[in-house]
Every structure is written in structure tokens, then in C-alpha cells.
C-alpha atoms as one frame of an Amber mdcrd trajectory, in Angstrom:
protein
  22.465 -16.051-167.360  20.022 -19.421-168.282  21.267 -20.773-164.625  20.234
 -18.028-163.233  17.164 -16.878-164.447  15.459 -20.884-164.158  16.654 -20.149
-160.381  14.952 -17.175-160.360  11.828 -18.739-161.501  11.990 -21.660-158.938
  12.362 -19.222-156.214   9.004 -17.382-157.929   7.521 -21.158-158.084   8.187
 -22.055-154.607   7.071 -18.310-152.977   3.878 -19.311-154.634   3.153 -22.273
-153.534   4.326 -21.065-149.825   2.216 -18.480-149.852  -1.090 -20.843-151.065
   0.182 -23.430-148.849  -0.694 -20.515-145.743  -3.744 -18.858-147.126  -5.585
 -22.609-146.565  -7.229 -22.438-143.850  -7.110 -25.449-141.120  -8.993 -28.225
-140.771  -8.382 -30.464-137.972  -6.418 -29.861-134.852  -2.617 -29.335-134.871
  -0.701 -32.863-135.588  -4.213 -34.629-135.749  -5.420 -36.406-139.077  -7.083
 -34.709-141.458  -8.718 -37.169-143.671  -9.587 -40.807-144.164 -10.209 -41.845
-147.710 -11.719 -38.829-149.280 -13.669 -37.301-146.830 -12.208 -34.489-144.423
 -12.490 -34.707-140.806 -12.886 -31.270-139.575 -12.771 -30.213-135.907 -14.541
 -31.003-133.402 -14.877 -33.956-134.908 -11.707 -36.027-135.143  -9.503 -39.336
-135.382  -7.714 -40.213-132.041  -7.595 -39.062-128.615  -7.014 -35.607-128.067
  -8.258 -34.883-131.875 -11.979 -34.881-131.056 -14.169 -32.299-128.821 -15.074
 -34.299-125.581 -17.750 -32.442-123.678 -19.340 -35.674-122.094 -21.578 -35.833
-125.392 -20.651 -38.740-127.855 -20.629 -38.135-131.537 -17.315 -36.501-132.209
 -15.058 -39.170-132.166 -14.633 -41.047-135.535 -12.949 -44.242-136.161 -11.189
 -45.169-139.466 -10.032 -48.206-140.805  -7.524 -48.062-143.878  -5.659 -50.998
-142.631  -7.112 -53.621-145.455  -6.891 -53.653-149.233 -10.608 -52.040-149.787
 -10.515 -48.211-149.171 -10.730 -46.490-145.771 -13.824 -46.877-144.069 -14.567
 -43.953-141.844 -17.311 -44.814-139.092 -19.219 -43.097-135.837 -20.733 -45.505
-133.677 -19.841 -48.353-136.089 -21.701 -46.760-138.889 -20.310 -46.257-141.999
 -19.948 -42.609-143.161 -20.365 -41.092-146.672 -20.043 -37.820-145.859 -19.181
 -34.951-143.165 -20.454 -31.521-143.628 -19.215 -28.763-141.056 -21.098 -26.062
-142.994 -24.318 -27.501-143.323 -24.212 -29.340-140.123 -24.772 -32.708-141.783
 -23.350 -36.496-141.441 -24.473 -38.731-143.999 -24.416 -42.946-142.344 -25.281
 -45.755-144.589 -28.311 -47.885-143.142 -28.915 -51.281-143.974 -32.786 -51.892
-145.112 -35.065 -53.928-142.922 -36.248 -56.856-145.224 -39.246 -59.168-144.398
 -39.798 -61.901-147.221 -43.342 -64.128-147.178 -44.747 -67.109-148.935 -47.768
 -67.246-151.134 -49.499 -68.306-147.908 -48.367 -65.012-145.812 -46.469 -66.957
-143.798 -42.863 -65.723-142.960 -39.598 -67.084-144.712 -36.779 -65.071-144.037
 -35.372 -61.411-143.211 -32.831 -59.370-141.681 -33.874 -57.340-138.995 -30.863
 -56.737-136.700 -28.838 -53.770-135.262 -27.663 -52.743-138.790 -30.992 -51.725
-139.458 -31.860 -49.527-136.334 -29.709 -46.903-134.880 -29.937 -45.120-131.318
 -28.715 -41.366-131.438 -29.760 -40.750-127.395 -27.365 -38.656-125.847 -25.229
 -37.998-128.231 -24.320 -34.681-130.460 -26.355 -36.391-133.616 -30.391 -36.448
-134.514 -32.291 -37.703-137.400 -32.539 -34.912-139.755 -36.281 -34.172-140.548
 -35.594 -31.918-143.458 -33.398 -34.406-145.356 -35.165 -37.843-144.510 -38.192
 -39.566-145.058 -39.286 -42.746-144.155 -40.073 -45.528-147.024 -41.692 -48.868
-147.297 -41.586 -51.074-150.359 -43.546 -54.104-151.338 -47.228 -54.489-151.065
 -49.094 -55.397-148.734 -47.022 -53.587-146.293 -47.323 -51.349-142.973 -44.161
 -49.781-142.389 -43.231 -47.322-139.607 -41.053 -46.899-136.698 -41.005 -46.445
-133.016 -38.928 -44.900-130.426 -37.005 -46.121-127.517 -39.842 -46.454-125.609
 -41.352 -48.540-128.403 -44.316 -45.562-129.412 -45.076 -45.068-132.738 -43.411
 -42.027-134.712 -43.706 -42.413-138.258 -45.177 -44.628-141.333 -47.102 -45.348
-143.884 -49.290 -48.286-145.872 -48.476 -49.766-149.098 -51.571 -51.413-151.120
 -51.231 -53.706-154.751 -52.694 -53.023-158.190 -52.665 -54.956-161.278 -49.295
 -55.605-162.842 -50.317 -53.925-166.006 -51.330 -51.005-164.382 -48.294 -50.697
-161.566 -46.278 -47.798-162.172 -43.188 -46.873-159.605 -44.379 -43.706-158.444
 -43.624 -44.192-154.614 -47.338 -42.616-154.121 -48.889 -45.711-151.872 -48.962
 -48.548-154.471 -46.029 -50.740-154.442 -44.073 -47.901-152.258 -45.049 -45.133
-149.676 -43.448 -42.773-148.091 -43.560 -40.251-145.066 -42.043 -37.289-142.989
 -40.356 -37.657-139.826 -40.902 -35.045-136.865 -38.053 -33.429-135.585 -35.750
 -34.093-132.863 -35.923 -37.520-133.372 -33.049 -39.752-131.720 -34.019 -43.413
-132.338 -35.144 -45.590-135.195 -36.323 -48.910-134.843 -38.464 -49.790-137.743
 -41.278 -52.196-137.966 -42.942 -53.902-140.821 -46.618 -55.557-140.786 -47.200
 -57.890-143.710 -51.392 -57.552-145.031 -52.323 -55.022-142.677 -55.926 -55.615
-143.907 -58.073 -57.305-142.164 -60.893 -57.656-144.566 -58.449 -59.071-147.317
 -59.674 -56.785-150.219 -58.259 -56.748-153.486 -56.011 -53.767-152.616 -53.947
 -55.784-150.189 -54.030 -59.376-151.949 -53.677 -59.436-155.248 -50.267 -59.088
-157.228 -48.261 -58.942-153.892 -44.516 -59.069-153.814 -42.608 -61.605-151.699
 -40.305 -59.141-149.894 -41.208 -56.249-148.149 -38.728 -53.445-146.639 -38.943
 -50.413-144.312 -35.896 -47.498-144.024 -35.027 -43.941-143.315 -33.013 -42.539
-146.570 -32.140 -39.399-147.960 -35.046 -37.656-149.530 -32.848 -36.424-152.565
 -31.027 -39.875-153.026 -34.157 -41.664-152.873 -36.009 -39.420-155.553 -33.496
 -40.322-157.838 -32.172 -44.226-157.005 -36.001 -45.117-156.294 -36.570 -46.473
-159.987 -33.935 -49.060-159.343 -35.416 -50.213-155.967 -38.420 -51.798-157.421
 -39.251 -55.927-157.157 -36.125 -56.529-155.066 -35.529 -59.971-152.760 -31.916
 -58.910-151.780 -30.171 -56.687-149.097 -29.060 -52.898-149.496 -28.018 -50.071
-147.981 -29.553 -46.604-147.968 -27.800 -43.598-147.555 -29.140 -41.410-143.992
 -28.567 -37.642-142.996 -27.941 -37.028-139.383 -27.996 -33.154-137.524 -25.291
 -32.806-135.397 -24.166 -29.429-133.080 -22.779 -28.785-129.737 -25.528 -29.742
-127.466 -24.120 -29.912-123.722 -25.630 -26.410-123.490 -29.349 -25.174-124.903
 -27.798 -22.048-126.658 -25.620 -19.690-127.954 -26.289 -17.491-125.133 -25.647
 -19.818-122.406 -22.634 -21.691-124.146 -20.796 -17.820-124.653 -20.754 -17.735
-120.574 -18.615 -21.046-120.406 -15.099 -21.902-120.491 -15.273 -24.896-123.534
 -17.604 -22.366-125.845 -16.468 -24.055-129.113 -16.755 -21.179-130.700 -12.717
 -20.717-130.872 -11.741 -18.390-133.733 -11.646 -14.458-133.209 -13.874 -14.145
-136.441 -16.594 -16.651-135.751 -20.382 -16.462-134.763 -22.834 -18.764-133.077
 -26.113 -19.696-134.248 -29.082 -22.051-132.370 -30.031 -24.902-134.212 -33.189
 -25.448-134.900 -33.492 -29.640-134.933 -33.208 -29.831-130.859 -30.951 -27.867
-128.695 -27.378 -26.836-128.955 -25.432 -24.397-131.238 -22.853 -24.316-134.316
 -20.088 -22.050-135.430 -19.822 -20.345-138.286 -16.989 -17.725-139.335 -17.902
 -14.463-140.417 -18.844 -12.923-143.431 -15.495 -12.454-145.563 -13.907 -15.314
-143.556 -13.402 -18.797-143.985 -12.001 -21.957-142.068 -12.877 -23.561-138.982
 -14.685 -21.664-136.268 -13.976 -24.207-133.619 -10.601 -23.760-134.285  -8.094
 -20.807-132.492  -7.436 -18.515-135.298  -9.589 -21.229-137.411 -11.048 -18.208
-139.480  -9.134 -17.016-142.491  -9.590 -13.960-144.217 -10.929 -14.782-147.785
  -9.102 -13.019-150.287 -11.820 -11.940-152.852  -9.251 -10.190-155.335  -7.879
 -14.050-155.932 -11.632 -15.408-156.753 -12.668 -15.840-160.213 -15.163 -12.958
-161.951 -14.956 -11.040-158.586 -13.604  -7.998-159.619 -12.354  -6.626-163.745
 -11.121  -3.670-162.191  -8.314  -2.632-159.567  -8.880  -5.160-156.609  -7.714
  -4.786-152.830  -8.766  -7.027-150.282  -9.322  -5.896-147.108 -10.059  -7.820
-143.702 -13.439  -9.537-144.371 -13.893  -7.393-147.285 -12.324  -6.163-150.702
 -12.621  -3.264-152.590 -13.319  -2.957-156.488 -12.522   0.202-158.852 -11.915
   1.026-162.407  -8.794   2.254-163.053  -8.388   5.889-163.131  -8.402   6.318
-166.877 -11.953   4.502-167.015 -15.304   4.408-165.214 -18.403   2.101-164.966
 -19.019  -1.317-163.338 -15.720  -2.644-162.454 -17.729  -5.817-160.936 -18.905
  -6.778-164.544 -17.286  -8.213-166.872 -15.510  -5.039-169.850 -17.972  -2.989
-167.244 -15.317  -0.262-167.264 -15.137   1.965-169.891 -12.846   4.945-171.101
 -14.159   8.237-169.718 -14.970  11.024-172.130 -12.975  13.793-172.782 -14.112
  17.541-172.165 -13.782  19.772-175.111 -12.371  23.201-173.907 -15.233  24.970
-174.378 -17.606  22.225-172.578 -15.367  22.801-169.424 -15.445  26.709-169.389
 -19.311  26.369-169.645 -18.820  23.741-166.807 -16.609  25.867-164.463 -18.773
  28.995-164.792 -22.096  26.513-163.920 -20.603  25.339-161.183 -19.356  28.400
-160.401 -22.507  30.283-160.225 -24.183  26.960-158.212 -21.209  27.560-155.687
 -22.106  31.163-155.449 -25.869  30.457-154.766 -25.256  28.067-152.283 -22.127
  30.009-150.623 -25.065  31.642-147.897 -26.777  28.503-146.875 -23.664  26.631
-146.841 -22.221  29.573-144.145 -25.557  28.808-142.488 -25.107  25.049-141.952
 -21.283  25.433-141.141 -22.228  27.373-138.425 -24.643  25.510-136.596 -22.336
  22.301-137.488 -19.784  24.141-135.584 -22.026  25.351-132.595 -23.685  21.888
-132.266 -19.605  20.327-132.304 -18.444  22.830-129.946 -21.478  22.030-127.348
 -21.012  18.569-127.762 -17.513  19.133-127.049 -17.814  21.201-123.754 -20.104
  18.354-122.548 -17.903  15.810-123.242 -15.312  17.652-120.962 -17.504  18.147
-118.630 -18.797  14.950-117.608 -15.276  14.053-118.085 -14.248  12.298-121.356
 -10.869  13.731-121.396 -10.518  11.855-118.055 -11.760   8.793-119.137 -10.198
   8.555-122.455  -6.573   9.033-120.389  -7.513   6.646-117.891  -8.575   4.236
-120.531  -5.200   4.835-122.936  -3.643   4.346-119.136  -5.086   0.530-118.063
  -5.132  -0.766-121.756  -1.555   0.050-121.577  -0.662  -1.070-118.290  -3.291
  -4.094-119.041  -1.610  -4.860-122.099   2.029  -5.025-120.352   0.656  -7.325
-117.796  -1.535  -9.829-119.195  -2.172  -9.098-122.528  -5.756  -7.581-121.985
  -7.676  -4.639-123.393 -10.393  -2.394-121.464 -13.197  -5.272-121.953 -15.064
  -3.662-125.319 -15.641  -1.100-123.107 -16.778   2.116-125.218 -17.429   6.049
-125.536 -20.849   6.250-127.560 -21.670   8.924-129.461 -25.026  10.869-128.863
 -25.998  10.144-132.215 -25.714   6.784-131.869 -27.789   6.506-129.161 -30.188
   8.579-130.745 -30.707   5.717-133.147 -30.732   3.170-130.980 -33.571   4.292
-129.065 -35.355   6.067-131.798 -34.523   9.632-130.387 -35.564   8.186-127.085
 -39.289   7.116-127.929 -41.239   6.559-124.864 -42.499   2.954-126.220 -38.475
   2.099-125.208 -38.724   3.233-121.776 -37.887   0.257-119.745 -38.126   1.896
-116.443 -37.558   4.658-114.255 -35.109   4.594-111.241 -33.539   6.826-108.318
 -30.725   7.415-110.775 -32.209   7.852-114.167 -34.628   6.338-116.756 -33.534
   3.453-119.092 -34.601   3.024-122.107 -34.101  -0.300-124.385 -31.586   0.442
-127.827 -30.719  -1.821-130.727 -26.889  -1.123-132.000 -25.842  -1.500-135.741
 -24.945  -4.591-135.292 -28.195  -5.718-133.867 -27.296  -6.056-130.706 -29.742
  -5.063-127.866 -29.149  -2.990-125.209 -30.102  -1.002-121.747 -29.344   2.670
-121.873 -29.609   4.801-118.843 -29.500   8.490-118.746 -28.389   9.526-115.699
 -29.414  12.173-113.415 -27.021  15.509-113.170 -23.853  15.002-111.735 -21.885
  17.951-109.471 -18.643  19.157-111.158 -16.542  17.808-107.956 -18.199  14.411
-108.660 -16.827  14.095-112.437 -13.299  12.761-111.619 -14.493  10.019-109.519
 -17.338   9.282-112.006 -15.332   8.568-114.715 -12.972   6.816-112.278 -15.488
   4.072-111.305 -17.267   4.023-114.758 -13.945   2.501-115.965 -13.375  -0.158
-113.027 -17.090  -1.134-112.832 -16.468  -1.520-117.014 -14.080  -4.431-116.041
 -16.418  -6.394-113.870 -17.279  -9.987-115.751 -19.399 -11.953-113.622 -22.794
 -14.025-115.296 -24.742 -12.778-112.429 -23.642  -9.018-112.625 -24.977  -6.459
-115.440 -21.801  -5.883-117.714 -21.444  -1.871-118.273 -20.723  -2.222-122.347
 -19.751   1.909-122.234 -21.018   5.292-121.720 -21.872   8.699-123.927 -20.458
  11.979-122.470 -21.415  14.145-125.128 -24.152  15.371-123.655 -25.579  17.263
-120.725 -26.820  14.436-118.979 -23.946  11.408-118.930 -25.661   8.089-120.435
 -24.437   4.712-119.577 -24.838   1.377-121.670 -25.137  -1.777-120.058 -26.296
  -5.455-121.369 -29.877  -5.844-121.372 -31.805  -8.152-119.616 -35.346  -9.300
-120.739 -37.347 -10.317-117.765 -37.416  -7.090-115.590 -36.699  -6.868-111.519
 -36.666  -9.104-109.037 -39.487  -6.855-107.193 -41.564  -7.043-110.151 -41.312
 -10.851-110.109 -42.421 -11.016-106.238 -45.022  -8.416-105.783 -46.001  -7.679
-110.046 -49.203 -10.211-110.171 -46.735 -13.036-112.336 -42.989 -15.047-111.895
 -42.100 -15.424-108.400 -45.826 -15.958-106.948 -47.192 -18.101-104.480 -46.468
 -21.268-106.471 -42.661 -20.651-107.202 -40.828 -23.490-105.312 -38.134 -22.884
-102.788 -34.982 -23.933-104.885 -35.794 -21.213-107.160 -35.937 -18.325-104.842
 -32.929 -20.009-102.830 -31.088 -20.198-106.654 -32.189 -16.189-107.174 -30.603
 -15.333-103.652 -27.727 -17.797-103.985 -26.653 -16.181-107.632 -26.976 -12.366
-106.222 -24.758 -13.426-103.146 -22.097 -14.471-105.396 -22.430 -11.446-107.157
 -21.947  -9.391-104.314 -19.096 -11.700-103.104 -17.014 -10.986-106.185 -17.704
  -7.489-106.314 -16.175  -7.068-102.170 -13.213  -9.777-102.728 -12.683 -10.459
-106.097 -12.624  -6.715-108.035  -9.859  -4.756-108.215 -10.434  -2.388-106.177
 -13.281  -3.740-103.918 -16.871  -2.065-104.919 -19.246  -1.598-102.348 -23.008
  -1.638-103.863 -24.687   0.741-101.584 -28.585   0.223-102.965 -29.344  -3.414
-102.657 -32.819  -4.241-103.095 -34.822  -6.358-105.038 -35.501  -3.843-107.725
 -31.725  -3.697-108.686 -31.871  -7.544-109.364 -32.846  -8.274-112.730 -33.489
 -11.656-114.031 -33.310 -12.958-117.548 -35.173 -15.649-119.648 -34.099 -18.124
-117.657 -34.825 -16.276-114.330 -31.133 -15.793-113.538 -29.859 -13.261-111.213
 -27.947 -10.000-112.778 -27.173  -7.371-109.877 -27.701  -3.792-111.515 -27.786
   0.114-110.818 -24.166   0.920-109.573 -25.582   4.478-109.666 -24.842   4.354
-105.341 -21.739   2.058-105.956 -18.593   3.268-104.009 -14.997   1.966-104.573
 -13.717   0.742-101.532 -11.427   3.297 -99.451  -8.303   2.795 -99.192  -7.427
   4.484 -95.890  -9.301   6.026 -92.908  -9.422   9.214 -94.732 -12.260   8.296
 -96.943 -14.582   6.318 -95.426 -17.055   9.067 -94.035 -19.545  10.223 -96.563
 -21.515  13.571 -96.991 -24.425  12.170 -98.407 -26.210   8.949 -97.353 -27.573
   7.112-100.369 -29.941   4.283-100.368 -33.808   2.727-100.016 -35.620   2.960
 -97.253 -36.389  -0.726 -95.782 -33.057  -1.782 -97.357 -31.106   0.554 -95.735
 -28.100  -0.110 -92.757 -29.113   1.624 -89.786 -25.494   1.505 -88.997 -24.691
   3.507 -91.981 -27.478   5.941 -91.475 -25.977   6.939 -88.082 -22.348   6.758
 -89.153 -21.833   7.728 -92.950 -19.891   5.064 -92.735 -20.421   2.571 -95.749
 -18.999  -0.683 -95.472 -19.515  -4.045 -97.186 -21.435  -5.171 -94.409 -24.194
  -2.590 -95.344 -24.631  -4.639 -98.256 -25.090  -7.854 -96.617 -27.594  -5.894
 -94.374 -29.488  -4.939 -97.530 -29.219  -8.424 -98.655 -30.848 -10.169 -96.033
 -33.877  -8.079 -96.282 -33.920  -9.348-100.034 -33.874 -12.633 -98.906 -36.244
 -11.986 -96.257 -38.707 -10.125 -99.127 -38.020 -13.439-101.349 -39.112 -15.821
 -98.612 -41.956 -13.747 -97.391 -43.338 -12.190-100.440 -44.138  -9.264 -98.192
 -43.198  -5.789 -98.789 -40.117  -4.504 -97.092 -42.446  -1.535 -95.784 -45.822
  -1.543 -94.885 -47.977   1.762 -93.524 -51.301  -0.190 -93.010 -50.876  -1.826
 -89.760 -49.573  -0.510 -86.258 -46.387   1.547 -85.713 -43.973  -1.834 -84.598
 -45.457  -4.010 -87.922 -44.014  -1.272 -90.638 -40.985  -2.630 -91.135 -40.395
  -6.062 -92.571 -37.173  -6.425 -90.441 -38.978  -5.493 -87.318 -41.776  -7.888
 -87.786 -39.305 -10.970 -88.196 -37.372 -10.124 -85.381 -40.205  -9.769 -83.030
 -41.780 -12.898 -84.672 -38.277 -14.743 -83.949 -38.276 -14.131 -80.544 -41.639
 -15.232 -80.088 -40.609 -17.976 -81.908 -43.471 -17.674 -84.769 -41.018 -16.548
 -87.413 -42.096 -19.694 -89.382 -45.744 -17.983 -90.180 -43.888 -15.165 -91.410
 -42.790 -17.331 -94.280 -44.905 -17.744 -97.608 -46.984 -20.688 -97.855 -45.040
 -22.491-100.531 -41.944 -21.458 -98.569 -43.395 -23.208 -95.147 -44.605 -26.377
 -97.366 -40.852 -26.914 -98.897 -38.781 -26.155 -96.178 -37.810 -28.579 -93.212
 -37.236 -27.333 -89.915 -33.500 -27.839 -90.097 -33.413 -25.704 -93.248 -36.065
 -22.726 -91.494 -33.282 -22.452 -88.311 -30.702 -22.150 -90.456 -31.909 -19.489
 -92.645 -33.689 -17.993 -89.698 -29.895 -17.703 -88.335 -28.238 -16.551 -91.127
 -31.120 -13.620 -91.523 -30.437 -12.843 -88.248 -27.056 -12.286 -87.991 -27.407
 -10.220 -91.424 -29.659  -7.706 -90.388 -27.619  -7.373 -86.683 -27.705  -3.669
 -85.686 -23.669  -4.201 -85.317 -21.923  -4.577 -88.676 -19.162  -6.772 -87.022
 -21.427  -9.448 -86.292 -22.711  -9.665 -89.633 -21.477 -12.661 -91.797 -19.508
 -11.544 -95.238 -21.223 -12.089 -98.536 -19.037 -15.283 -99.384 -20.432 -16.891
 -96.454 -23.729 -15.877 -97.297 -23.796 -17.251-100.631 -22.008 -20.608 -99.122
 -24.651 -21.261 -96.834 -27.408 -20.045 -99.636 -25.745 -22.651-101.499 -25.345
 -25.242 -98.902 -29.194 -24.794 -97.872 -30.672 -25.431-101.633 -28.411 -28.363
-101.949 -29.903 -29.666 -98.554 -33.189 -28.536 -99.564 -32.756 -31.517-102.334
 -32.302 -34.063-100.239 -35.730 -36.316 -99.232 -35.425 -35.485 -95.552 -34.982
 -32.085 -96.261 -38.495 -31.351 -97.445 -40.739 -30.182 -94.966 -42.267 -33.610
 -94.397 -38.537 -35.388 -93.974 -37.287 -36.646 -90.947 -33.696 -36.489 -90.000
 -32.144 -40.033 -89.030 -28.799 -40.531 -86.985 -27.254 -41.893 -90.539 -28.550
 -38.151 -91.852 -26.836 -36.498 -89.242 -23.163 -35.551 -90.870 -24.806 -34.889
 -94.543 -27.080 -32.261 -92.909 -23.832 -30.879 -91.026 -21.722 -30.621 -94.777
 -24.769 -29.069 -96.378 -25.806 -26.731 -93.730 -22.447 -25.881 -91.613 -21.904
 -25.244 -88.433 -22.539 -22.276 -86.206 -19.312 -20.540 -85.655 -18.157 -19.474
 -82.297 -18.844 -15.854 -82.681 -22.341 -16.222 -83.531 -24.450 -14.550 -80.930
 -28.035 -14.951 -79.474 -29.554 -11.880 -80.639 -31.574  -9.529 -78.732 -33.470
  -7.050 -80.688 -35.916  -4.905 -79.203 -38.973  -2.778 -81.290 -37.434   0.342
 -80.625 -33.761  -1.168 -82.007 -35.515  -1.640 -85.451 -35.441   2.208 -87.521
 -39.143   2.436 -88.838 -38.392   5.237 -92.020 -41.382   6.829 -93.483 -41.523
   8.455 -96.580 -40.590   7.811-100.304 -38.730   4.946-101.096 -35.290   6.603
-102.232 -33.710   8.237 -98.682 -31.044  10.598 -98.990 -29.551  12.137 -95.773
 -26.884  14.929 -95.642 -24.755  15.611 -92.690
């Protein structure tokens, strides 16, 4: 029996140790060293190949020398590390204080200036901390300062002298001075000047010290150790704090779209840093560990944390519950906060029962009315939900999620069905000051969801019942689109009379506003910016045509449906007229032509057949609008000049198409580039859809134009040499044999007058 008891006890202890080991959050990459001496080395830092983040920005590779009898030495760029903090985003290194010693006549005796007293962090993941460090100069008289990599002054201070009997070490300018440093400093080279006063006053000549120092030091360390630095004449090291971050991109918004996004753990968050560009990752509230590793953030078992709960504690993912036992009440988070419940006497129970009965009887009428109203509201919401295809959409979401999970382990990509209450709160009951814009398919509002994320909420126009099934199917397909130049569809609300769609929020308005709105893309905007916006939009449409499954035809491409974010990155939006590519010829004929005057494909208008080449025509008009800054329809001049396409084609036939371009475009675009873009536009706006290029080719040619334009001979003032012709062909490409000589006549171009949104019923 004793042996069995001992065995059981050992098993319990072993189980506890294993559980504790499992609960420990990861630090380094699997198979990599996690410590050097008493310093923990968490990823993205690492020791050895494959153990640190390698994004072409040095600073995460560390070296550990533990080969000798001395304690292990952890270094970065050869500098010894004293501490490394992932939570604070700081590392502490050691630098030698720069020393300069002089004789009684002021002549230089010796010093220690060298690489161990300065530090160059240019192009690395580190910057000197402006909040944790200060510059200090010791000795008198002295001017201590440091310069940047170009030799320009950054920060410094002057230290003067007093008589010995009056001398106190407080580092306020007598024998010692200190100064703050600015942010984003990446270079430290200390300098020192003896006797900075040309007048030789007693403050600079009386009771001088033989040795002077200047160094960058951690403020907290210096405040506690400064008294021991007084009147020194030897060499010593001081700690310096560096701010580190992932700096291969500027911020979280850009980084989250990249494949090497550093925040790998599911339960992690990204925050922009304040000292320079870049970002750092943190575990979400209720989790701990290393957010830079896959599954690196693990749930904190708050019930195991001392002084957290003095009642019945239950751990939950990212949180916990704490309650008093059933026989007690009070505050379970305070020691002895749970007290035994008071026992009711029989009389008190009777009195309480009667009182409760009276209250219930008095409130029954009000409760019944409220219940009826709530029931009616629920029925109304359910009716709208079913009418707008909510049941169909839920079935399709479950079906898609099941098939995707089996095939790829994927989900519906975060697409969500919102309640009307959620969107009312997000838009402050659809207040007028939340309106972002009005379009042909509805009104768009700015909304803020409970998690503080900003979205664009679109109230669509009424749908016909026959459109309901197709609407829900297309919404689910559109929700799967994940492209950096396409506005993401996040969800919808169907329990209202008019369905509402929830999109990601894009902050800088439409391309149409930036071309014609008086700011943004104005006469001074470079050709490169215009070509980049055009190429990004073309890549989005090419993705929809060739990579989406099934392919998607936009159907209403125009500058008003291309949004720009804070970096002027193009994002295609407004799929109100979009169609999924037909599976067979029986589906190609539409009974309703939708589009916008000036951008509408003439072949689509005549045949009612929407194809991918219809989007190509509309996109050609967008590029023409970008390069000319002229409206697609103008009713001020003669009839033949009302359409921008007509003006361009006639100018092309007359050899004067360059005069139609914007002044900035003419001043930057060389003749080769002008010929190439003119040829591309003529193909895009061809009356025959078969003669138009595909969107993938359009995107490639615009990117090639952009790269060519950056070459010295690609500018308007440049001249091609024979050696440069091969580079021109590589960037601009060669004309295909199928390219034709377009012979447009004014009557071949459709001139459509009236409103901007055009609908034709057959």
C-alpha cells in the first residue's frame, strides 16, 4: 500500500510538472537557443542562422560568446547587451564614455576616442531612445555634444566651474551638465571642446578638472549612479537604451497586407511605433507569450494568478469569471469579500411574495404591450431577412465553409451578417453627418464598429424578388475577393427593408474627386503617380477577370468607383452593376443595360451583352481621364467634342493627340511613351470588343510604361540611343501582329446626353 501511494503521488507531481511546462509560452523559434547567460532572447531576435527575423533590415541577429571562463557575452553589432525587452521594445547596450584629459596649461594629454565610444544604427531596426536616454558632459570647463553621420550638431550642453568649497554634484551645469536628445536619432558620435569660453572668465578657468567626459546614458541609471562619476579620470562604460521595431515597412496598415507580416500569433495585435517608422506586435488582452511566433500567444489562466479571485474561479479564453459560492454573496475579488447570505424568516418570505405579486400584477399590462411590440418587430425583421435572401445566404455560407474547409482548410474569409442594431449604433442612427457619398446604387455612410474598426456602410436601393437569389450568391462570391486594390466586402445586413452592405473604409475619397475636385490629382501631380494609380486599378480588374472563381465583370468602371487611401493607393469599389461571368451562352443576354454615360461600352449598349472587354473599354476612358484631366462628357462645345473618347480619336487621326494631354503629362512624357499609351488607349476604346486587349495585358503595359518613364531617356526631354532601344523594347514591349490601324469616324463614337447613370431596358 505504501508503494502504491508513493507511485500515485509521483504521478500527480509529474502531471503537474508537465502541465506547467505546456502552459509556458514560447520564446524562441523551435530548435533555437532562447537564452544567453541570464538574458532571454525572444524571437524576432535570435542566435544563429534561421533563428532571427531576416527582412533585409539588420538588428535582430545576436551573437553569444560563452566559450571562455567569463560569463556569457550577448552582443549586437559587436556591442555588449545588458538587457532585452520584448514588451517595452527596448534593448540596453554598453558604450564607453568619451574621455579627454588636459594638463594645467590646457594642453591635451590623452583620451580614448574611438569606435567603442560611438555607435552607428543607420539602416537597422534600432534607434536611440529619446525618452530613456540623455547626453551628459562631466568635468569643467567643457562643451560636450554629439553630431550625426553628416557632422551636423544634434544635442549638447556646457559645464562650468566653481570653487571647491561651493561645488556640489547635482549635474545642473557646474562640473556636470545634461541635455535631452531628439527622436529618430540613429547615429551617435561624441565631441568635446576644452574651455569653450573665449573670454576666460573664472567660471571657465577656476578649479578646473583634468579629465572631461561626454557620453549618452540611460537616464534612470545616471540618476542613481551619477555621484560615483564625480572627479574620475579613468575609462568606464555606461548603459544606453535603444528602441527596436520591425522597420521594413512604415506602419501596421501596410504591414498587415504583406506576406512577411511579423504578428504571427492569432491572438496578437499590431501597434505603430512613435520613434521612427515601423511597428511592434503584442499579445491581446488575456494572453501572454511571443506574438511573433505562430500560436505564440497563449491564454493566461487568471485563476492561477495570486489575489485574482477569492471565490469560484473559471478560466475562459482571454478572460475569466469569478463568483461567490452559492451559499455566499459579496465581492469575490476581495479577500473575505464573500459573506454568508442572510436567511429569510417565514414572515419575511410571505411579505416579500405578496409584494412581488402586486408588482408583477401591476406591470403585466406594460409587459404585455412591450412583448407584443417586440414580437411584431421580430416578425418584421424576420420577414425582411427572408425576403432579402438571408436564409439562402446562410445556406450558401455553410455550404461554402464546409466545402472550403474540406478542400483548403479555409472559411468564408470573415464575411459577417450584421444586425440592424449593430449598424444603427455604428452610424449614430444613420446621421446625416456620417454620409460619405451618394451613388447610382445607394447611399454610403461612415460607421464605427464596437471593436473601433471604421467601415463604410452602403444602403442599397430596392431589389426585385427575382434578383434575391442572384444577389445573395454574388455577395458571397464578392466576399471572397482578397486583393490590395479592391475594396473588401466585410458583410451585410438583411433584416431591413433595404439591404445594407458593409465594406472596408477608404479614407481619401474617389479618383473622380481627386481629378476634378480642386485638390489631390491636380495639374502638378506627376505622371508616375497617375500611371501607378492606373496600373493598380488595372491589376484589380485583371484579378477579377482571371483569378476570381468564378470570374467577375464589374460593369460600371469609372473614376467615381475608384477610391484612394491615405497613400493614394487605388481601390476599386461599387459592385452594384457587377455580374458573375456566365457559364454558357444562354446567360449572356441581359434585359437591363447598366452603366454610366461616357464610360459605357458601345458594343454592350447595342448587344446587351456584358463581357470582360466591356470593362476594358470603360477602363480606357478612366486612363484617358487621368492623363487629360478632362471630363468624359462636356456639353459646352460642338457636338463632335462632347465625348472625351471622340475628341481623343479625332485628335489622334489629326496627329494632335498630344495637345489633349494635361500640361504636366506633356512635360514629363517622352515621345516613345506617348506613342505607346496612345496605341494602348486606341485599342481599349475600339468599337470592336475583340480588338481590345485583356486587362492583364493593360496592367502589364501600364507597369512597363511606368518603369520606362523613370529612365533618363524616358522623360520628355530624353533622347533614345541605339544602346537604349533594347531597354525600351523590354519595358514598352512590341506591338502584336493583331494590332490594327484604327479608323474611327466621328459618327462611330456614341454621344449620349442626359444624366450620368444610364439604364436601357430591352
